C-alpha positions, -999 to 999 in steps of 0.1 A, spaced: 110 121 182 73 127 187 59 161 184 45 179 215 8 178 219 -13 200 196 18 209 175 14 216 138 24 188 114 59 184 102 54 207 71 45 237 92 64 227 124 78 258 142 115 262 145 133 248 176 128 268 207 165 266 215 193 254 193 230 253 201 255 247 174 292 238 179 295 254 214 330 254 227 343 269 259 379 268 270 394 276 304 431 277 311 433 242 325 404 225 308 380 225 278 346 226 295 326 222 262 339 210 229 317 214 198 284 208 217 252 209 197 218 206 213 182 211 200 152 216 222 117 218 207 88 238 221 70 218 247 98 193 251 112 181 284 149 176 275 173 159 299 210 167 300 230 139 315 267 137 324 292 130 351 303 158 375 327 179 354 312 168 321 304 203 311 267 205 319 268 235 342 290 255 318 266 247 289 236 259 310 254 290 320 261 298 283 224 295 276 216 317 306 242 343 296 264 339 326 293 326 304 303 336 269 312 307 245 345 309 226 330 293 196 295 283 183 261 299 180 228 300 199 194 303 182 162 311 200 129 305 181 149 303 149 168 336 154 205 338 162 210 356 195 239 366 217 228 362 253 253 384 270 240 383 306 212 368 327 190 399 322 189 394 285 182 357 290 152 365 312 141 391 287 140 363 261 121 341 285 149 318 298 148 310 335 173 289 354 175 272 388 212 268 396 228 240 415 247 266 434 223 292 446 223 329 438 205 343 469 215 372 491 218 359 527 208 393 543 175 396 524 142 378 529 128 352 505 104 377 490 131 404 486 154 379 468 126 369 444 116 405 438 151 413 425 146 393 394 110 404 386 93 434 370 99 464 392 63 475 386 53 448 411 53 458 448 70 437 474 35 428 488 24 416 453 55 394 451 49 380 486 14 370 476 25 354 444 52 334 462 26 321 487 2 311 459 29 295 438 43 276 468 9 262 476 3 253 439 35 233 436 36 219 472 67 238 481 68 249 518 83 284 517 78 314 540 84 345 520 91 366 551 121 345 563 156 358 559 176 336 535 205 331 560 180 311 582 171 286 555 186 252 550 201 242 517 170 224 507 148 254 515 170 277 495 165 254 465 127 257 469 131 295 467 151 292 435 124 269 419 96 293 428 116 323 416 121 307 382 85 297 378 72 331 387 87 345 355 64 323 333 94 311 312 96 299 276 127 278 285 131 266 321 164 251 332 162 230 363 194 216 379 186 188 404 151 202 412 137 172 432 165 167 457 145 185 484 110 170 477 90 142 492 80 114 467 44 129 467 58 164 460 80 150 432 50 136 415 31 169 419 60 188 404 61 164 375 24 171 369 32 208 368 62 203 345 41 183 321 14 209 322 40 236 314 54 216 285 19 210 271 15 248 271 47 252 250 73 257 277 106 239 269 123 224 299 160 215 303 162 190 331 195 182 348 194 153 372 213 122 382 181 103 391 179 81 361 144 68 369 131 104 370 145 112 336 131 80 321 96 88 336 95 125 328 117 135 298 110 130 261 145 136 249 180 133 264 215 146 255 245 130 272 278 147 278 311 132 287 344 151 289 327 182 275 315 164 243 281 150 233 283 112 235 247 104 227 212 116 220 183 93 229 147 89 241 151 81 277 118 62 278 134 37 255 165 33 276 173 14 308 192 28 338 222 7 327 223 20 292 220 56 303 249 49 328 270 35 300 265 67 279 274 88 310 304 71 324 313 45 299 303 17 322 275 5 345 279 17 381 291 -11 404 263 -29 422 264 -24 460 269 -56 479 249 -59 511 259 -83 538 239 -95 568 240 -69 595 264 -78 623 261 -50 648 284 -44 677 284 -20 706 263 11 706 285 40 694 259 69 693 230 71 717 205 100 720 183 100 750 156 126 754 174 153 733 152 184 734 168 216 721 150 249 716 156 266 683 186 290 680 165 317 663 128 324 655 131 306 621 146 274 634 129 242 645 126 229 681 140 194 686 116 175 708 125 143 728 148 128 701 158 93 709 177 68 687 210 49 686 235 37 661 256 6 666 289 -4 652 285 -22 619 252 -6 608 240 23 587 211 42 601 193 67 579 172 97 587 147 109 560 127 140 559 118 171 539 144 199 543 137 223 571 121 198 596 149 198 621 178 181 602 200 212 604 194 216 642 200 179 648 232 178 628 246 209 645 238 192 679 255 160 668 286 176 653 292 198 684 288 230 665 258 236 688 268 224 722 238 236 742 223 201 748 224 183 781 256 165 784 240 131 789 215 135 761 242 127 735 265 99 741 295 90 718 314 58 725 299 57 760 309 92 770 285 121 776 292 145 747 263 169 747 285 198 758 316 189 738 328 209 708 336 194 674 373 188 682 365 169 714 340 147 696 365 140 668 389 128 696 362 103 705 361 91 669 331 111 655 336 125 620 310 145 602 304 154 565 282 185 563 258 192 534 274 226 527 305 217 508 319 252 502 323 275 531 317 248 558 331 215 547 359 232 528 374 267 526 367 278 490 400 297 484 423 272 501 439 242 484 427 207 490 459 199 510 452 227 535 415 218 537 427 185 552 437 205 583 401 213 591 396 179 606 429 160 602 461 165 622 483 136 610 505 161 590 509 184 620 537 179 646 530 179 683 543 214 685 518 226 659 541 228 629 527 218 595 547 192 577 541 205 542 555 175 523 535 150 543 503 171 540 507 173 502 512 135 500 482 128 522 460 150 500 473 133 469 466 99 483 430 108 490 426 123 456 438 91 440 420 68 463 386 84 459 391 93 422 388 130 427 392 150 395 413 180 406 444 198 395 465 183 424 467 188 461 470 226 458 439 230 436 415 255 453 384 238 467 361 262 447 377 251 415 363 215 418 329 205 406 304 198 433 307 160 430 344 160 430 346 182 461 320 160 478 342 129 470 372 147 486 354 157 517 338 123 522 372 107 515 389 130 540 366 118 568 365 81 558 403 82 556 403 91 593 390 56 602 362 69 624 343 50 650 312 70 640 306 87 607 277 112 602 270 122 566 245 148 555 233 145 519 262 123 508 255 123 471 235 155 466 242 167 430 267 139 424 267 118 392 258 82 390 294 69 390 305 91 419 274 84 439 280 47 436 316 52 447 306 73 477 279 48 487 302 19 483 328 36 505 301 41 532 292 4 531 328 -6 532 333 15 563 302 -1 579 316 -35 571 348 -26 588 328 -20 620 321 17 619 287 31 630 273 53 602 244 78 604 231 92 570 208 122 569 194 125 534 164 137 514 171 111 487 148 82 496 164 60 469 198 65 485 185 57 520 168 25 508 200 15 490 225 18 518 207 19 552 199 -10 575 173 10 595 154 42 588 139 70 609 120 101 596 122 136 611 92 160 609 89 193 627 116 184 651 101 150 661 118 117 652 98 86 641 104 51 654 129 31 633 119 7 606 141 -20 590 149 -14 554 131 -46 545 99 -33 561 101 2 546 82 14 515 83 46 496 46 52 505 51 45 542 82 68 545 65 94 524 36 95 548 59 96 578 77 126 562 44 144 567 44 134 604 18 107 601 32 85 628 23 104 659 -8 124 670 14 149 689 34 156 657 1 161 638 -10 187 663 24 204 660 22 204 622 -13 220 623 -1 247 646 29 254 624 7 258 594 -15 283 613 16 303 623 31 302 588 4 322 570 19 353 577 175 504 263 208 498 248 236 476 260 268 491 273 300 489 253 319 471 281 307 447 308 323 429 337 322 392 332 327 370 363 358 348 360 353 310 367 380 314 394 400 343 408 429 354 387 462 347 404 478 372 379 456 401 390 458 392 427 495 403 425 492 426 395 464 447 408 487 467 432 511 474 404 483 487 382 469 507 411 504 523 416 507 531 379 472 548 379 481 567 410 513 580 393 493 591 362 468 609 384 498 624 403 512 637 370 479 654 362 478 669 397 513 684 394 503 699 361 471 713 375 491 729 404 515 745 379 545 723 388 568 703 366 554 667 368 589 652 361 603 671 390 574 662 411 579 625 404 616 628 412 608 643 446 585 614 455 602 584 438 639 592 433 652 615 460 641 592 488 665 565 475 693 586 458 718 584 487 727 562 516 714 587 540 681 590 521 677 552 521 683 552 558 655 577 564 633 556 542 640 526 564 632 547 595 598 555 581 592 519 568 599 503 602 568 513 621 546 510 590 558 474 585 554 464 621 519 477 623 509 463 590 521 428 600 498 429 630 469 442 610 474 414 585 467 389 612 435 407 621 422 411 586 430 375 576 409 366 607 380 388 597 387 410 627 385 447 617 410 465 639 410 501 626 425 515 658 462 506 654 470 543 656 457 543 692 476 511 700 507 528 686 502 558 708 496 538 740 527 517 732 547 549 729 532 561 762 541 529 780 576 528 765 581 565 774 570 559 809 595 531 813 622 553 798 615 581 823 614 555 851 648 541 840 664 576 838 699 575 852 698 537 856 723 513 840 722 478 828 713 457 797 677 453 809 667 488 801 661 487 763 643 453 764 621 466 792 612 497 772 603 475 742 583 451 764 564 480 779 555 492 745 543 458 734 522 453 766 507 488 762 496 481 727 482 447 737 462 461 766 447 488 744 438 463 717 425 440 745 399 466 754 384 462 719 386 424 722 369 425 756 340 447 744 335 426 712 337 393 732 315 402 761 291 427 746 293 420 709 304 456 703 315 465 668 353 463 668 355 489 640 338 516 661 354 506 694 390 505 681 385 538 662 371 556 692 399 543 713 423 562 690 409 594 703 410 583 739 447 573 734 454 608 720 437 624 751 458 602 774 490 613 757 479 649 758 471 647 795 506 633 803 527 657 782 507 687 793 506 675 829 525 652 851 552 642 826 558 677 812 595 687 811 600 714 838 630 727 818 612 726 784 602 762 782 565 753 788 564 731 757 541 701 760 568 674 760 587 651 783 624 656 789 647 639 764 653 603 773 686 593 787 711 578 762 710 545 779 673 542 771 677 549 733 673 521 708 708 510 694 715 523 659 726 499 632 753 522 617 770 555 625 755 586 608 721 570 603 690 569 624 682 534 614 679 513 645 676 476 654 639 482 650 644 475 613 658 441 621 629 434 645 604 444 618 620 420 592 622 392 618 585 399 625 577 394 588 595 361 588 578 350 620 544 360 605 551 339 574 559 309 595 529 314 617 504 318 588 517 291 564 535 266 585 515 262 618 481 248 624 473 278 647 479 302 618 458 280 596 430 281 621 433 319 624 429 323 586 399 298 584 380 320 608 383 349 584 378 331 551 350 307 561 335 312 596 312 282 591 342 260 583 359 272 614 329 262 635 327 228 617 364 222 624 360 232 661 383 263 659 374 288 686 361 321 673 369 337 707 405 325 706 408 338 670 395 372 681 418 376 711 448 362 692 444 386 663 438 417 684 466 410 709 491 403 681 480 434 663 481 456 694 515 442 704 530 449 670 516 485 670 528 491 706 563 479 696 563 503 667 554 531 691 581 521 715 607 521 687 596 555 676 598 573 709 629 556 721 645 559 687 642 587 662 621 610 685 637 604 719 609 619 739 571 621 741 553 649 724 517 655 713 529 649 677 538 612 683 507 602 664 520 604 628 492 586 611 512 554 609 484 533 622 460 544 594 487 544 567 496 508 577 460 497 567 469 507 531 503 490 535 486 458 545 462 457 516 486 468 490 509 441 502 481 416 499 483 407 536 515 388 528 547 394 547 569 399 516 543 421 499 540 443 530 578 448 531 576 463 496 545 483 503 559 497 535 589 510 515 565 525 490 544 542 516 576 556 532 585 572 499 551 590 500 559 603 535 593 615 526 581 628 492 554 649 510 580 665 532 603 672 503 574 686 482 568 711 509 604 723 511 614 721 474 582 726 454 562 748 478 534 722 480 515 713 512 528 683 531 493 670 531 500 658 495 512 626 512 477 619 523 464 626 488 488 600 473 479 575 500 442 579 494 446 577 457 466 545 460 439 529 483 410 538 461 426 528 428 436 495 444 400 488 454 389 496 419 417 474 403 409 445 426 377 441 406 399 424 380 407 396 403 371 382 402 360 398 369 373 404 334 363 434 312 347 423 279 337 443 249 300 436 241 292 462 214 262 485 213 235 462 199 201 460 216 197 432 241 190 398 226 199 408 190 226 390 172 240 387 138 217 373 112 
């Protein structure tokens, strides 16, 4: 290999800038790297090639300190180092642009960049440097824009600039040119060559083989986590590099003569104002896609692609109905589900969070857009769903751990193959694909492109939106270009050139667009390491997901022992009072079930809310209003007879709770009021309503002036399950509710839609699930469950309304829900545990002379320790010693 320019001769040649020796990294299901060795010289641009899942990302994360290797060593400038975190990597001079971005959505571009820089710099200084660097590299970035308003391509530009601002000695670039015009790519290459000539070493990860051959001076190829070859890419061909990567040459795509049919998609005069101040206005967009052709739209990210795709998919349904026609029908006002019914299927560029729910398995992710495994009544046919997912995995060669593998556990390329496969498998009339092969290896890209062409040949109309010109030239029959919300005329593939499309990407086809661009440019100028560290897990720990509550309980008990000793009490006796006496007799167990019943019912309703990302903190108020409604019905039915009385009381409680929760839903839906504050404030209103009634019109005239209603008639009381016990049929209703919730969440499409809204709101919008429906469903179910609990309480153990009906069950049930992991079975167990705390507090007062409020102390301890222990789900604790950063063993 030739030496970099101006380097010393071989006798005095400096040590390698970066040298990896025998790097091995194992995960439970896979060996990501196995004995990998890599040497990068100063001033070298070194490519790292490999299929998706070959181990490239893991190796780069090891260099950057995000992942610790199990075996092997890292040398930097000839010195062995242990890079234990990204801060130490940056201190050494290592910068990285990740394929999956590490930006905070709520911060601006400048604030995100500022986080990784010297804190002696002011935010204004950083803003100026971003502007200057963006101009130098030809990267269009507004430092004042919030990150959540950026497209994926714009986010990548921010990552590139952030890395370059650190003046790195080693720069790791993962797919850096996927968002650039051909002219900007050439300009970036000039900058990279200049950096290399100044001694910066560059690790370049890309699937564009022609770029690697043109830019890089060395190349290491990985396959299956092992090094399969080291070469000079300038001396290789695309075919030979492909053979090293995938063991074979990618299949050549076969183009046939275009045989178009009827027009499937037609846009006529689509003009759509931006949804926010950082978006792009769409102006008079017109084009059509016919059956049997692939139409491509090129353009630099941030020029209206996002807005156009949202309008086409139905996620933004503000367009005039006639401006978008699908299969001859006006679709501008239709949502995603209605458009899918017309045969339109869409693959978004955001794989995780929009195209797939990260924490759900591949089988359940099918349900976002496919209903073949769902019965007409909404039941999920689990066996058919699993088989369907397995068929897509096999058909599209997706490397995954089976149908139940979480979407986030797949590499980017394999997840893309699954999502594309899911939509192609639907046999659509119109397929719209955004960035079909972004970050996908050569073999997978060829497979995806081949599938798109096969779908076209079967008579499907295909629209591809991509920033990869090579890709568009390879698969499209006609091309358009979008710039600042304007769409160019179409040009046949045979008449298109890179130069022509590159010019059009700058808007050079229309004088009005040029004026728009000029105006847009004017507007746009505006010490010592710790002994332990938390290391992010590659995927959430299933063990700690369920083990965390047990650890939290153990820690709570230990703290409780210390508390008893501090209060001068025998800790053994104290633990007996809380954990043994509530279960030592049949009567005690009965009382435990009496307490557990309302806790379980309320927690079941709250679980629906929390899984839906609806934060109902006011279940206590819904419990109270349910009790009031049930009490009113009981007073109304006084002296009446008939089997209708108890059901009517329970129904009144359910409706009361639903109405009270419905107030929160109404204010959130109509006025975007914060449901946390609204539901919490309504707790106090409910308490005032109860107080008014028991101190006023419902007050028992024979009750010696106590604020309470008369005792309810026997006919209104909830039937008991056994003699000598206060346990009522409410326990059976609570257990039936747990079973019903399990069926709803895990065996119905409605329950699936409810959970998607909480786990991945963007995926819910993409699937066409109504956020309004999810909001109202969650709050009405939660309010109804809390109201039922209130009805069972006043018509059961209490037998009348008093100001002391609010027992804190609504707040304690929040802890029950989270300790039970929002799962019906877990919440049954946690409701029993919380009931032990309630009874233990009462017994501690009478037998140990301790305040009853000790119940609240234990509840709070359990919640806070659970929150702390939950850290172990996503992180592991690792010993890192006390050496200074960047120093390793000699």
